VEXDREN-2710 file (C-alpha; in Angstrom, 1 decimal):
% VEXDREN-2710
k/r/px/py/pz
1/MET/88.1/101.6/112.1
2/LYS/89.7/98.2/111.4
3/ILE/92.9/98.5/109.5
4/ILE/94.1/95.9/106.9
5/GLU/97.4/96.4/105.1
6/SER/99.9/95.0/102.7
7/SER/103.4/95.2/104.1
8/ARG/104.7/94.4/100.6
9/ILE/103.3/97.5/98.9
10/LYS/102.9/99.7/101.9
11/GLU/99.2/100.3/101.4
12/LYS/96.4/100.4/104.0
13/ALA/92.6/100.1/103.9
14/TYR/90.4/101.3/106.8
15/ILE/87.2/99.3/107.1
16/GLU/84.1/99.9/109.2
17/THR/80.7/98.2/109.3
18/LEU/78.1/100.6/110.5
19/GLU/75.2/99.9/112.7
20/ASN/72.9/99.8/109.7
21/GLY/75.1/97.1/108.1
22/LEU/76.8/99.3/105.5
23/THR/80.5/98.4/105.0
24/VAL/82.7/101.4/104.3
25/ILE/86.3/100.9/103.0
26/ILE/88.7/103.9/102.7
27/ILE/92.1/103.6/101.1
28/PRO/94.1/106.8/101.7
29/LYS/96.5/108.0/99.0
30/GLU/98.4/111.0/100.2
31/LYS/98.9/113.8/97.8
32/ALA/96.6/112.2/95.2
33/ASN/95.2/115.0/93.0
34/LYS/91.8/113.3/92.5
35/LYS/89.3/111.6/94.8
36/TYR/87.2/108.6/93.8
37/ILE/84.2/107.0/95.5
38/ILE/82.0/104.1/94.5
39/TRP/78.9/102.8/96.2
40/GLY/77.8/99.3/95.3
41/THR/75.0/96.9/96.1
42/HIS/75.3/93.1/95.9
43/PHE/72.6/92.9/93.3
44/GLY/73.5/91.8/89.7
45/SER/71.9/90.2/86.7
46/ILE/72.1/86.7/88.1
47/ASP/69.9/87.6/91.1
48/ASN/66.5/87.0/89.6
49/ARG/65.1/84.7/92.2
50/PHE/65.3/85.3/96.0
51/ILE/63.5/85.2/99.3
52/MET/62.8/88.6/100.9
53/PRO/64.4/88.8/104.4
54/LYS/61.4/90.2/106.3
55/THR/58.4/88.7/104.6
56/LYS/60.0/85.4/103.6
57/GLU/58.2/85.8/100.3
58/GLU/59.8/84.1/97.3
59/VAL/60.2/86.5/94.4
60/PHE/60.9/85.9/90.7
61/ILE/61.8/89.0/88.8
62/PRO/62.1/89.6/85.0
63/ASP/65.6/89.4/83.5
64/GLY/67.3/92.8/83.4
65/VAL/65.9/94.4/86.6
66/ALA/69.3/95.2/88.2
67/HIS/70.4/97.1/85.1
68/PHE/67.0/98.8/84.7
69/LEU/67.1/99.9/88.3
70/GLU/70.6/101.4/87.8
71/HIS/69.3/103.5/84.9
72/LYS/66.3/104.8/86.9
73/MET/68.2/105.8/90.1
74/PHE/69.4/109.0/88.6
75/GLU/66.0/110.5/87.9
76/GLN/64.7/112.7/90.7
77/LYS/61.2/113.6/91.9
78/ASP/61.9/117.3/91.0
79/GLY/62.5/116.5/87.4
80/THR/66.3/116.8/87.6
81/ASN/68.8/114.1/86.7
82/SER/71.7/113.5/89.1
83/LEU/74.2/112.7/86.4
84/ASP/73.6/116.2/85.0
85/THR/73.9/117.7/88.5
86/LEU/77.2/116.0/89.0
87/MET/78.5/117.0/85.6
88/ALA/77.6/120.6/86.3
89/LEU/79.9/120.4/89.4
90/GLY/82.8/119.3/87.2
91/ILE/82.5/115.8/88.5
92/ASP/83.0/112.7/86.3
93/ALA/80.1/110.3/87.4
94/ASN/78.9/107.0/86.1
95/ALA/77.3/103.7/87.1
96/TYR/77.4/100.1/85.9
97/THR/75.8/96.7/86.4
98/THR/77.6/93.3/86.4
99/ASN/76.6/89.7/87.0
100/ASP/76.9/90.2/90.8
101/HIS/76.7/93.9/91.7
102/THR/75.5/97.3/90.7
103/ALA/77.7/100.4/91.4
104/TYR/77.4/104.2/91.4
105/LEU/80.6/106.2/91.3
106/PHE/82.3/109.5/90.7
107/GLU/85.8/110.9/90.4
108/CYS/86.7/114.6/90.9
109/THR/89.5/117.1/91.7
110/ASN/87.2/119.6/93.4
111/ASN/83.7/119.7/94.9
112/PHE/84.0/116.2/96.5
113/TYR/81.6/116.8/99.3
114/GLU/79.0/118.4/97.0
115/GLY/79.3/115.3/94.9
116/LEU/78.9/113.1/97.9
117/ASP/75.7/115.0/98.8
118/GLU/74.3/114.2/95.4
119/LEU/75.5/110.6/95.3
120/MET/74.1/109.7/98.7
121/ASP/70.9/111.6/97.9
122/TYR/70.0/109.9/94.7
123/VAL/71.0/106.4/95.8
124/GLN/68.9/106.7/98.9
125/ASN/65.8/108.3/97.2
126/PRO/64.4/106.2/94.4
127/TYR/61.6/107.7/92.3
128/PHE/59.7/105.3/90.0
129/THR/56.4/106.0/88.3
130/ASP/54.4/104.2/85.6
131/GLN/55.3/107.0/83.2
132/ASN/59.1/107.2/83.8
133/VAL/59.3/103.4/83.8
134/GLU/57.5/103.1/80.5
135/LYS/59.8/105.8/79.0
136/GLU/62.9/103.9/80.2
137/LYS/61.7/100.7/78.5
138/GLY/62.1/102.4/75.1
139/ILE/65.6/103.6/76.0
140/ILE/66.9/100.3/77.3
141/GLY/65.1/98.5/74.4
142/GLN/67.4/100.4/72.0
143/GLU/70.4/99.6/74.1
144/ILE/69.5/95.9/74.0
145/LYS/69.1/96.0/70.2
146/MET/72.5/97.7/70.0
147/TYR/74.1/94.9/71.9
148/ASP/72.3/92.3/69.8
149/ASP/74.2/93.9/66.9
150/ASP/77.6/93.9/68.7
151/PRO/79.7/91.0/67.6
152/GLY/81.9/91.0/70.7
153/TRP/79.0/90.8/73.0
154/GLN/77.3/88.1/71.0
155/LEU/80.6/86.1/71.1
156/TYR/80.6/86.3/74.9
157/MET/76.9/85.4/75.3
158/ASN/77.4/82.4/73.0
159/ALA/80.4/81.3/75.0
160/MET/78.2/81.4/78.1
161/ASP/75.5/79.4/76.3
162/CYS/78.1/76.8/75.4
163/MET/79.3/76.5/79.0
164/TYR/76.0/76.7/80.9
165/LYS/72.5/75.2/80.5
166/GLU/70.5/76.8/83.3
167/ASN/72.9/79.2/85.1
168/PRO/71.7/82.8/85.0
169/ILE/75.1/84.0/83.9
170/LYS/73.9/83.2/80.4
171/ILE/71.2/85.9/80.7
172/ASP/72.1/89.2/79.1
173/ILE/72.7/91.8/81.8
174/ALA/70.2/94.2/80.3
175/GLY/67.6/91.4/79.8
176/SER/65.6/91.2/76.6
177/VAL/63.0/93.5/75.1
178/GLU/60.4/91.0/76.2
179/SER/61.6/90.6/79.8
180/ILE/61.9/94.4/80.5
181/SER/58.3/94.9/79.2
182/LYS/57.2/93.1/82.4
183/ILE/59.1/95.6/84.7
184/THR/56.8/97.8/86.8
185/PRO/57.4/100.4/89.5
186/ASP/56.3/97.8/92.1
187/VAL/59.0/95.4/90.9
188/LEU/61.6/98.1/91.1
189/TYR/60.6/99.2/94.6
190/LYS/60.5/95.6/95.8
191/CYS/64.1/95.0/94.5
192/TYR/65.3/98.4/95.8
193/ASN/63.9/97.8/99.3
194/THR/65.5/94.3/99.3
195/PHE/68.9/94.9/97.7
196/TYR/69.6/98.5/98.4
197/ASN/69.5/98.0/102.1
198/PRO/72.8/99.2/103.7
199/SER/73.5/95.7/105.0
200/ASN/73.8/94.6/101.4
201/MET/75.9/97.5/100.3
202/VAL/79.6/98.5/100.2
203/MET/81.1/102.0/99.8
204/VAL/84.7/102.4/98.8
205/ALA/86.7/105.7/98.7
206/CYS/90.2/106.3/97.6
207/GLY/92.2/109.5/97.6
208/ASP/93.8/112.0/100.0
209/PHE/91.4/111.4/102.8
210/GLU/91.6/111.3/106.6
211/PRO/89.6/108.1/107.0
212/GLU/87.8/109.0/110.3
213/ASN/86.8/112.4/109.0
214/LEU/85.4/110.9/105.8
215/LEU/83.5/108.2/107.7
216/GLU/81.8/110.9/109.8
217/GLU/80.8/112.8/106.7
218/ILE/79.3/109.6/105.2
219/LYS/77.4/108.9/108.4
220/LYS/75.9/112.4/108.4
221/ARG/74.4/111.7/104.9
222/LEU/72.9/108.3/105.6
223/LEU/69.2/108.1/106.0
224/PRO/68.0/106.0/108.9
225/ARG/67.4/102.4/107.8
226/GLU/67.5/99.2/109.8
227/SER/69.8/96.4/108.9
228/GLN/67.9/93.5/107.5
229/GLY/68.5/89.8/107.6
230/GLU/70.3/87.9/104.9
231/ILE/68.8/87.8/101.4
232/ARG/68.5/84.2/100.4
233/ARG/69.3/84.0/96.7
234/ILE/68.1/81.0/94.8
235/TYR/70.2/79.7/91.9
236/PRO/70.0/76.5/89.8
237/GLU/72.3/73.6/90.9
238/VAL/75.9/74.0/89.7
239/GLU/76.4/72.1/86.5
240/ASN/79.4/69.9/86.2
241/LYS/79.4/69.6/82.4
242/ILE/79.4/72.0/79.5
243/ASN/76.1/72.6/77.6
244/LYS/77.6/72.3/74.1
245/PRO/81.2/72.4/72.7
246/TYR/80.7/74.8/69.8
247/LYS/78.5/77.7/68.7
248/GLU/78.9/79.8/65.6
249/VAL/76.9/82.8/64.3
250/GLU/77.3/85.1/61.2
251/MET/77.4/88.8/61.7
252/GLU/79.0/91.9/60.0
253/VAL/82.7/91.2/60.8
254/SER/85.7/91.6/58.5
255/THR/87.6/88.8/60.3
256/PRO/86.1/86.0/62.4
257/ILE/86.4/86.5/66.2
258/PHE/86.6/83.6/68.6
259/ALA/86.5/82.7/72.3
260/VAL/88.1/79.5/73.5
261/GLY/86.6/78.7/76.9
262/PHE/87.2/76.3/79.8
263/LYS/84.4/75.8/82.3
264/ASP/85.9/75.5/85.8
265/THR/83.7/73.1/87.8
266/ASP/85.7/73.2/91.0
267/LEU/84.1/76.1/92.9
268/LEU/86.0/76.9/96.1
269/LYS/83.1/78.4/98.0
270/GLU/84.5/78.0/101.5
271/ASN/88.1/79.2/101.3
272/ARG/88.5/82.7/100.0
273/LYS/92.4/82.7/100.2
274/GLU/92.4/79.5/98.2
275/ILE/90.3/81.2/95.5
276/VAL/92.8/84.0/95.3
277/LYS/95.7/81.6/95.1
278/LYS/93.9/79.7/92.3
279/HIS/93.2/82.9/90.4
280/ILE/96.9/83.9/90.5
281/ALA/97.8/80.4/89.2
282/ILE/95.3/80.7/86.3
283/GLU/96.6/84.1/85.3
284/ILE/100.2/82.6/85.2
285/ILE/99.0/79.7/83.1
286/LEU/97.1/81.9/80.6
287/ASN/100.2/84.1/80.1
288/LEU/102.4/81.1/79.7
289/LEU/100.0/79.5/77.3
290/ILE/99.2/82.4/74.9
291/GLY/100.3/85.7/76.5
292/LYS/102.3/88.2/74.6
293/SER/105.7/86.7/75.4
294/SER/104.7/83.0/74.9
295/ASP/106.0/80.8/72.1
296/LEU/102.5/79.9/71.0
297/TYR/101.5/83.6/70.5
298/LYS/104.6/84.3/68.5
299/GLU/104.0/81.3/66.3
300/LEU/100.4/82.1/65.6
301/TYR/101.0/85.8/65.1
302/GLU/103.9/85.2/62.7
303/SER/101.9/82.7/60.7
304/GLY/99.0/85.2/60.5
305/ASP/96.6/83.0/62.4
306/LEU/96.3/85.5/65.3
307/LEU/95.9/89.1/64.3
308/ALA/96.7/90.6/67.8
309/GLU/97.3/89.6/71.4
310/PRO/94.3/87.7/72.7
311/ASP/92.2/88.8/75.7
312/LEU/92.7/86.5/78.7
313/ASP/90.0/86.4/81.4
314/TYR/89.0/84.3/84.4
315/GLU/85.5/85.1/85.7
316/PHE/84.2/83.4/88.9
317/SER/81.7/83.5/91.7
318/ASP/80.2/81.0/94.1
319/GLU/77.8/80.0/91.2
320/TYR/80.1/79.9/88.2
321/ALA/83.7/80.0/87.0
322/HIS/85.2/80.0/83.6
323/ILE/88.2/81.0/81.5
324/LEU/88.0/82.8/78.2
325/ILE/90.7/83.3/75.6
326/SER/89.4/85.6/72.9
327/GLY/90.7/87.3/69.8
328/GLN/90.6/87.6/66.0
329/SER/91.6/84.8/63.6
330/LYS/90.7/83.5/60.1
331/ASN/91.0/80.0/61.5
332/PRO/89.5/79.8/65.1
333/GLN/89.5/76.0/65.0
334/LYS/93.3/76.0/64.5
335/ILE/93.7/78.3/67.5
336/GLN/91.7/76.0/69.7
337/GLN/93.7/73.0/68.5
338/LYS/97.0/74.7/69.1
339/ILE/95.9/75.7/72.6
340/GLN/94.9/72.1/73.4
341/GLU/98.2/70.8/72.1
342/LYS/100.1/73.4/74.3
343/ILE/98.1/72.4/77.4
344/GLU/99.0/68.7/76.8
345/GLU/102.7/69.8/76.6
346/PHE/102.4/71.8/79.8
347/GLU/100.8/68.8/81.6
348/LYS/104.2/67.1/81.4
349/GLY/105.6/69.9/83.5
350/LEU/106.0/73.7/83.3
351/ASN/109.4/75.3/82.4
352/LYS/110.8/76.7/85.7
353/GLU/112.5/79.7/84.1
354/ASN/109.4/80.7/82.2
355/PHE/107.2/80.1/85.2
356/ASP/109.3/82.4/87.4
357/ARG/109.4/85.1/84.7
358/ILE/105.6/85.2/84.2
359/LYS/105.0/85.0/87.9
360/LYS/107.0/88.2/88.4
361/LYS/105.1/89.8/85.5
362/ILE/101.8/89.0/87.2
363/TYR/103.0/90.5/90.5
364/GLY/104.0/93.6/88.6
365/ASP/100.5/93.9/87.1
366/TYR/99.0/93.7/90.6
367/VAL/101.3/96.4/92.0
368/ILE/100.6/98.7/89.0
369/GLU/96.9/98.6/89.8
370/TYR/97.7/100.5/93.0
371/ASN/98.8/103.5/91.0
372/SER/95.2/104.4/90.0
373/ILE/92.7/105.5/92.6
374/GLY/89.9/104.3/90.3
375/ASP/91.4/100.9/89.8
376/ILE/91.9/100.5/93.6
377/ALA/88.3/101.5/94.5
378/ARG/86.7/99.3/91.8
379/MET/88.9/96.4/92.7
380/PHE/88.2/96.6/96.4
381/LEU/84.4/96.8/95.7
382/ALA/84.4/93.9/93.2
383/ASP/86.5/91.7/95.6
384/LYS/84.4/92.6/98.6
385/MET/81.3/91.4/96.8
386/LYS/83.1/88.0/96.6
387/GLN/84.1/88.3/100.3
388/ILE/87.8/88.6/99.2
389/ASN/90.4/90.9/100.7
390/SER/92.1/92.6/97.7
391/PHE/95.5/92.7/99.5
392/ASP/95.4/88.8/99.4
393/TYR/96.5/88.9/95.7
394/ILE/99.7/90.5/96.9
395/GLU/100.1/88.5/100.1
396/GLU/99.3/85.1/98.7
397/TYR/101.6/85.6/95.7
398/ASP/104.5/83.6/97.3
399/THR/102.3/80.6/98.1
400/VAL/101.7/80.0/94.3
401/THR/104.4/77.4/93.4
402/LYS/105.2/75.8/90.1
403/GLU/103.9/72.5/91.5
404/TYR/100.6/74.1/92.7
405/THR/100.1/75.8/89.3
406/GLU/100.6/72.4/87.5
407/GLU/97.9/71.0/89.7
408/ILE/95.5/73.8/88.7
409/LEU/96.4/73.3/85.1
410/LYS/95.3/69.6/85.3
411/ASN/92.2/70.3/87.3
412/VAL/90.8/73.3/85.3
413/PHE/92.1/73.2/81.7
414/LYS/90.3/69.9/80.8
415/LYS/89.5/69.0/77.2
416/GLU/86.0/67.8/78.1
417/ASN/85.3/71.3/79.6
418/MET/86.6/73.2/76.5
419/ILE/84.3/75.2/74.3
420/LEU/84.6/77.4/71.2
421/SER/82.4/80.4/70.3
422/VAL/82.8/81.9/66.8
423/VAL/81.4/85.0/65.1
424/LYS/82.2/85.0/61.4
425/GLY/81.4/87.3/58.5
426/ASN/78.8/86.4/55.9
427/GLU/81.4/86.5/53.2
428/THR/83.5/83.7/54.9
429/LYS/81.0/80.9/54.1
END
């Protein structure tokens, strides 16, 4: 197996791409009490138009198929549910769907190989019928309605609507009640056979493993499937402008919630290490700007304008990139204004002492992630889906200078690419 490592934190990852195209990544953690494994496919909510590798057929699918497929994978032909089977073994199992991938996982102290049997059985043996698909539409329809009533989710979706006009990231991961009504077993099998091919999948394991032994156990459980050609995904052209600067809705909230966003139009598709470097710089900027130890956060918290430390996020792929600063405030417009003023102040130059302090804090955050086998496995999977080596966040750390960060600040935190999404209560009219 190929070995990649980080000399800084003394961690290694063993990587093998099998003949059928499956990539296996094993990160050994000696004396770890638990074992964690996650199996992901590069198929998310934004993949709603593609060309099938073998037939060259162009396919349009309803919104929400990736998430619907994730739900259906647990149901077995014999009437059992694999989640129940894993739970009966004392195994903590789950699955999730994101914009760019779907993942099936479990964590356990005992019965790892029994769990591996079940995981690799249900992921490789889909079972869809008219009856079980129709039944699932009702279950997922209820989930969609629940999210429609979730202020935090609506805040996020409205922020996406502000930033993007056509990009599929603005589609709800679960789809809509209308879109899932069009899902059939044929649609599910077509997507399964295209995206659940081993060449489009990654398996990551972390725990007290002998990498070569685990690899052999994985190989034993793989069903014979040929590697296929590349799946050509079709996305709308990248938009260089925001869709709208502001969106506000009323919901049942006691205090308004807000998301200040910046659309990043400089997508670095070619250079993965440069993407990592940019990501580090953005995390430093966000913490300097309105992180827990920043002057602006102290000012807004003490004045009562911010009720708690805001969430700071940078989401990116080859098709989209944006920053979100979200939290609770009785005056979201004031928060946006103060953020803009602080950015203008930063554009004159960052304080070297503050920069160095926050940079060390960010490095500490990266190192802490390696204390959790679950965090490690999920991180390696998510990064691999973006063709990023997770260790690069540690290795590229020193290349992020104050001067480089100031350039990123000017290129990304632009006023014309700034949006505000607000969810306010009915009583705050």
